[in-house]
Every structure is written in structure tokens, then in C-alpha cells.
C-alpha positions as CSV (number, residue, x, y, z in Angstrom):
1,X,-31.1,-25.8,11.6
2,X,-28.1,-25.7,14.0
3,X,-30.1,-24.7,16.7
4,X,-32.9,-27.3,16.3
5,X,-30.1,-29.8,16.2
6,X,-28.8,-28.7,19.4
7,X,-32.0,-28.8,21.1
8,X,-32.8,-32.3,19.9
9,X,-29.7,-33.5,21.2
10,X,-30.5,-31.8,24.8
11,X,-33.7,-33.6,24.5
12,X,-31.9,-36.8,24.7
13,X,-29.4,-36.0,27.4
14,X,-31.8,-36.0,30.4
15,X,-32.0,-33.8,33.5
16,X,-32.4,-30.1,33.5
17,X,-30.8,-29.8,30.0
18,X,-33.6,-32.1,28.8
19,X,-36.1,-30.0,30.4
20,X,-35.1,-26.4,29.5
21,X,-34.8,-28.1,25.8
22,X,-38.4,-29.0,25.9
23,X,-39.4,-25.6,27.2
24,X,-37.6,-24.0,24.3
25,X,-39.5,-26.1,21.8
26,X,-42.8,-25.5,23.4
27,X,-42.2,-21.7,23.0
28,X,-41.0,-22.0,19.5
29,X,-44.2,-24.2,18.8
30,X,-46.3,-21.2,20.0
31,X,-45.3,-19.3,16.8
32,X,-46.4,-19.2,13.3
33,X,-47.6,-22.3,11.6
34,X,-44.7,-22.1,9.4
35,X,-42.2,-22.8,12.6
36,X,-44.7,-25.6,13.5
37,X,-44.5,-27.4,10.2
38,X,-40.4,-26.9,10.4
39,X,-40.3,-28.4,14.1
40,X,-42.3,-31.4,12.9
41,X,-40.7,-32.0,9.9
42,X,-37.2,-31.5,10.8
43,X,-34.5,-33.9,10.1
44,X,-37.3,-36.9,9.4
45,X,-39.3,-36.1,12.5
46,X,-36.1,-36.3,15.0
47,X,-37.5,-33.5,17.2
48,X,-40.9,-35.1,17.3
49,X,-39.5,-38.7,18.1
50,X,-37.3,-37.2,20.9
51,X,-40.3,-35.3,22.5
52,X,-42.5,-38.6,22.2
53,X,-39.8,-40.4,24.0
54,X,-39.5,-37.8,26.7
55,X,-43.5,-37.9,27.2
56,X,-43.2,-41.6,27.4
57,X,-40.9,-42.0,29.9
58,X,-43.0,-40.0,32.3
59,X,-40.0,-39.6,34.7
60,X,-39.6,-36.0,35.2
61,X,-42.8,-34.1,35.5
62,X,-41.2,-30.5,34.4
63,X,-39.5,-32.4,31.5
64,X,-42.6,-34.4,30.6
65,X,-44.9,-31.4,30.7
66,X,-42.8,-29.1,28.9
67,X,-42.5,-32.1,26.1
68,X,-46.1,-32.1,26.0
69,X,-46.8,-28.6,25.8
70,X,-44.3,-28.6,22.6
71,X,-46.5,-31.4,20.9
72,X,-49.8,-29.5,21.8
73,X,-48.5,-26.3,20.3
74,X,-47.2,-27.9,17.4
75,X,-50.7,-29.1,16.3
76,X,-52.2,-27.1,13.6
77,X,-53.9,-28.1,10.3
78,X,-50.5,-28.2,8.4
79,X,-49.0,-30.4,10.7
80,X,-51.7,-32.7,12.2
81,X,-51.5,-35.6,9.4
82,X,-47.8,-35.5,10.1
83,X,-48.1,-35.8,13.7
84,X,-50.8,-38.6,13.7
85,X,-49.0,-40.8,11.4
86,X,-45.9,-40.9,14.1
87,X,-46.0,-44.5,15.0
88,X,-46.2,-43.7,19.0
89,X,-47.4,-40.0,19.2
90,X,-51.2,-40.5,19.6
91,X,-50.9,-43.8,21.6
92,X,-48.6,-42.2,24.2
93,X,-50.6,-39.2,24.6
94,X,-53.6,-41.5,25.2
95,X,-51.6,-43.6,27.8
96,X,-50.3,-40.6,29.5
97,X,-53.7,-38.8,29.9
98,X,-55.2,-42.1,31.3
99,X,-52.4,-43.4,33.4
100,X,-49.6,-41.1,34.2
101,X,-48.4,-40.7,37.9
102,X,-48.4,-36.9,37.3
103,X,-51.9,-35.5,37.3
104,X,-50.9,-32.1,35.6
105,X,-49.2,-34.3,33.0
106,X,-52.5,-36.5,32.5
107,X,-54.2,-33.0,32.0
108,X,-51.6,-31.6,29.3
109,X,-51.9,-34.8,27.5
110,X,-55.5,-35.0,27.5
111,X,-55.6,-31.4,26.2
112,X,-53.1,-32.4,23.5
113,X,-55.0,-35.2,22.4
114,X,-58.2,-33.2,22.3
115,X,-56.4,-30.7,20.0
116,X,-54.9,-33.5,17.7
117,X,-58.5,-35.3,17.5
118,X,-60.2,-32.1,16.3
119,X,-57.8,-32.2,13.4
120,X,-57.8,-35.7,12.2
121,X,-61.1,-37.1,10.6
122,X,-62.2,-39.7,8.3
123,X,-61.2,-40.8,5.6
124,X,-57.6,-39.9,7.2
125,X,-55.4,-43.0,7.3
126,X,-54.9,-41.9,11.1
127,X,-58.6,-41.6,11.8
128,X,-58.4,-45.1,13.1
129,X,-55.8,-44.7,15.8
130,X,-57.6,-41.5,16.8
131,X,-60.7,-43.7,17.7
132,X,-58.7,-46.4,19.3
133,X,-57.0,-44.1,21.6
134,X,-60.2,-42.3,22.6
135,X,-61.8,-45.6,23.3
136,X,-58.8,-46.6,25.3
137,X,-59.1,-43.6,27.5
138,X,-62.9,-43.8,28.2
139,X,-62.5,-47.6,29.1
140,X,-59.2,-47.3,31.4
141,X,-61.5,-47.5,34.1
142,X,-59.8,-44.6,35.8
143,X,-62.3,-41.8,36.1
144,X,-60.2,-38.3,36.1
145,X,-60.6,-34.5,36.0
146,X,-59.6,-35.0,32.2
147,X,-62.9,-36.5,31.3
148,X,-64.3,-33.3,30.2
149,X,-61.2,-33.0,27.7
150,X,-62.1,-36.4,26.4
151,X,-65.7,-35.9,26.1
152,X,-64.8,-32.7,24.1
153,X,-62.5,-34.6,21.7
154,X,-65.5,-37.2,21.5
155,X,-68.0,-34.5,20.7
156,X,-65.7,-32.8,18.2
157,X,-65.3,-36.2,16.3
158,X,-69.1,-36.6,16.3
159,X,-69.8,-33.1,15.0
160,X,-68.1,-34.1,11.7
161,X,-70.7,-36.0,9.4
162,X,-67.7,-37.8,7.7
163,X,-66.9,-39.3,11.0
164,X,-70.1,-40.5,12.3
165,X,-70.8,-43.8,10.5
166,X,-67.0,-45.0,11.0
167,X,-67.4,-44.2,14.8
168,X,-70.6,-46.1,15.4
169,X,-69.0,-49.0,13.4
170,X,-65.6,-48.9,15.2
171,X,-65.6,-51.8,17.5
172,X,-66.2,-51.0,21.3
173,X,-66.6,-47.3,20.7
174,X,-70.3,-47.1,21.6
175,X,-69.3,-48.9,24.7
176,X,-66.7,-46.2,25.4
177,X,-69.2,-43.5,24.8
178,X,-71.7,-45.0,27.0
179,X,-69.2,-45.4,29.7
180,X,-68.1,-41.7,29.7
181,X,-71.8,-40.5,29.9
182,X,-71.7,-42.1,33.0
183,X,-69.0,-39.9,34.4
184,X,-69.6,-38.0,37.9
185,X,-68.5,-34.7,35.9
186,X,-71.7,-33.0,34.6
187,X,-70.1,-31.3,31.8
188,X,-68.7,-34.5,30.5
189,X,-72.0,-36.2,30.8
190,X,-73.6,-33.2,28.7
191,X,-70.9,-33.6,26.1
192,X,-71.5,-37.3,25.9
193,X,-75.3,-37.0,25.5
194,X,-74.7,-34.4,22.8
195,X,-72.2,-37.0,21.3
196,X,-74.7,-39.7,21.2
197,X,-77.4,-37.3,19.8
198,X,-74.8,-36.3,16.7
199,X,-74.6,-40.0,16.0
200,X,-78.1,-41.0,16.2
201,X,-79.3,-38.5,14.1
202,X,-77.5,-40.0,11.2
203,X,-80.0,-42.4,9.6
204,X,-77.2,-45.0,8.7
205,X,-76.5,-45.3,12.5
206,X,-79.7,-45.8,13.9
207,X,-80.2,-49.7,13.7
208,X,-76.8,-50.0,15.3
209,X,-77.3,-47.8,18.0
210,X,-80.9,-48.9,18.8
211,X,-79.6,-52.6,19.4
212,X,-76.5,-51.6,21.5
213,X,-77.2,-52.4,25.1
214,X,-74.4,-50.3,26.4
215,X,-75.9,-47.2,24.6
216,X,-79.2,-48.0,25.8
217,X,-78.1,-48.3,29.3
218,X,-76.6,-45.0,29.5
219,X,-79.9,-43.5,28.3
220,X,-81.6,-45.2,31.3
221,X,-78.5,-43.9,33.5
222,X,-79.1,-40.4,32.3
223,X,-82.8,-40.3,32.7
224,X,-82.8,-41.7,36.2
225,X,-80.3,-39.1,37.7
226,X,-81.9,-36.3,39.7
227,X,-80.9,-32.8,39.9
228,X,-81.6,-29.6,37.7
229,X,-77.9,-29.9,36.4
230,X,-79.4,-33.3,34.2
231,X,-82.7,-31.4,32.7
232,X,-81.0,-30.3,29.5
233,X,-79.4,-33.8,28.8
234,X,-82.6,-35.6,29.6
235,X,-84.9,-33.8,27.2
236,X,-81.9,-34.3,24.6
237,X,-82.0,-38.2,25.7
238,X,-85.8,-38.3,24.9
239,X,-85.0,-36.9,21.7
240,X,-82.4,-39.3,20.9
241,X,-84.9,-42.3,22.0
242,X,-87.6,-41.1,19.9
243,X,-85.2,-40.5,17.0
244,X,-84.2,-44.3,17.3
245,X,-87.7,-45.4,17.8
246,X,-88.8,-44.0,14.5
247,X,-87.4,-47.0,13.0
248,X,-89.8,-50.2,14.0
249,X,-86.7,-52.2,14.0
250,X,-85.5,-50.6,17.1
251,X,-88.6,-50.4,18.9
252,X,-88.4,-54.1,20.6
253,X,-84.9,-53.6,22.1
254,X,-85.8,-50.3,23.2
255,X,-89.3,-51.0,24.8
256,X,-88.1,-53.9,26.5
257,X,-84.7,-52.5,27.8
258,X,-85.0,-53.0,31.6
259,X,-85.8,-49.7,33.2
260,X,-86.1,-47.8,30.3
261,X,-89.6,-47.1,29.9
262,X,-90.1,-46.7,33.5
263,X,-87.3,-44.0,33.7
264,X,-89.0,-42.3,31.0
265,X,-92.5,-42.5,32.8
266,X,-91.0,-41.2,36.0
267,X,-89.3,-38.2,34.3
268,X,-92.4,-37.5,32.3
269,X,-94.3,-37.4,35.5
270,X,-92.0,-34.6,37.0
271,X,-92.4,-32.6,33.8
272,X,-94.5,-29.2,34.4
273,X,-94.2,-27.8,31.1
274,X,-97.4,-29.1,29.3
275,X,-95.8,-28.8,25.7
276,X,-92.8,-31.0,26.9
277,X,-95.1,-33.3,28.9
278,X,-97.0,-34.1,25.9
279,X,-94.0,-34.7,23.8
280,X,-92.8,-37.2,26.3
281,X,-95.8,-39.1,26.6
282,X,-95.9,-39.4,22.6
283,X,-92.4,-41.0,23.0
284,X,-93.5,-43.2,25.5
285,X,-96.6,-44.5,23.5
286,X,-94.2,-45.0,20.4
287,X,-92.7,-47.9,22.5
288,X,-95.5,-49.3,24.3
289,X,-97.0,-51.5,21.7
290,X,-93.7,-53.4,21.2
291,X,-94.0,-54.4,24.8
292,X,-96.9,-56.5,23.9
293,X,-96.5,-60.0,22.7
294,X,-97.9,-61.4,19.5
295,X,-100.0,-63.9,21.2
296,X,-101.9,-61.1,23.1
297,X,-103.6,-60.1,19.7
298,X,-105.3,-63.3,19.1
């Protein structure tokens, strides 16, 4: 206990002592889960408070990186809820991940946020702040090399069935997902299309997603991209649209979204596999009647 108190005091001292203390805590936190629990709960979260403050200051690269590393290493099933309940921890990681002046600190924070996101799920009281932070990062307007870590956090959330409805209902999150699906990084785009598929396959989400212009717009973007690295995502996107179009209420907004049918037709024309082409033609034909006005029937 005395050793932990000393390390906590050194964290507040600044300079090289602060950096060494953060490094020592990072090493300690790489140990057994019982050690992680002790660090997080020590003296009413005193160490956690001090680490978050060092990270939030974002002044000295070495100290900031080591403090982020200590937080990342603390994440485990036995500590995640307590960490997420900290009033500033998740938001601080999200802020550093999207706007730190140190690229390496951005990466470290994105990794820590991803690890914590995997542990916090609905109906946790902290789930909302996880969604809020992921949304803020995705809509920050700054595309970074950390997009892939962020996309992995979204995907890990969407893979849990209990999260799928809250994610779709969370205001602005579909727009955040759509924005990240347009990343310049191929792996990020792939992860986000997988995220979209997980959400769309939940029957309770279909009508909301089918009427979301940002979501449909990202579908058009995915289908319009050229290059073999996009083929898997495009195949999955056809499946997503077909899943959404299974609901009649979704067909008019899908069929009349500018460029969607044109992109599907173009991609189908380029398809050489007969079975895949047949499936894509069926996907197109499911939407075509919804383009015809009521007056044309009389």
C-alpha cells in the first residue's frame, strides 16, 4: 500500500518522476487480474484519477503514453465497470485518440478505448458513454491511422446482440458508422460494413436503418468503389440491402435513394459468377417496383 501511495504521489509531481511512476504502474498493471483490481480500486480510485489527469494534460509524450499504457493494461472483466464509471476516463481516451498532438498517444488511446469498449455492454450504466465516445471519435472530422482500432471497437459492440438495438437507437450513431465506413483505410471500411450487417440483421432495427439516409449513402459509397479489395464488402452490402428490403416499408426509401440502384446495377454487370449475379439481380428486382408511382397503375 505504501508503494502504491508513493507511485500515486509521483504521478502528481510532473517531469521525469511522473514518467517513471506511470511506467511502473504500466508494468504492474500487466500482471494478474487481482493486481489490476487493486490498482483501480486503490484509495477510492486515487491512482485512476492521477493517471487520467496525466493523460488529459497531454503535455509530455513519454508520461502520457505510459499513463495510457497503464490504463490499457488495467482493463479486464474485473475492472472494466469501475473504470468506465470514472467521470472522465472514457471521454479522455476518446479525446486523445481523436485530437492529441502526439500520433503515438492517439494510437495508444485508441487501443485502450477499444479494449474497454469490448468489456462494456448494454445494460451497463456506462454503455451510453461508450457509445457517445465512439460516436465523437468517428465524427471528429480527423481521419487518422487509428480508424481501424475505432472500427474494431464498433464491430465488437455490434457483435453483442444486447447492444444492437441501443446502438441503432442512439442519436447520431448510425451517422458515425456511415462516416467511418467511408474511411480511406480498407480494413476500417471492411469492419464498418460488418458492423452495419450485424445491426441490420436484427429485425427490430430494420425500419430505422432502412430510412436512415447516412446509412444508405454509405451503401452507395461502398458499391461505387473500384478495386478487388472492396469485393467482400460489396457482396455483404448487397446482402444488407436485401435484408432491409425484405420489409416493404423500407423499399421506397431504398429504391429512390439517389444512386443506389444505379450502383447495384453497375456492380451486377461486372459480376462474372453466375450464382452471385443471379442473387444480385433478384436484389435489384426487389426494389424496382417501388420506383413506379401509384398513378402508373391506372
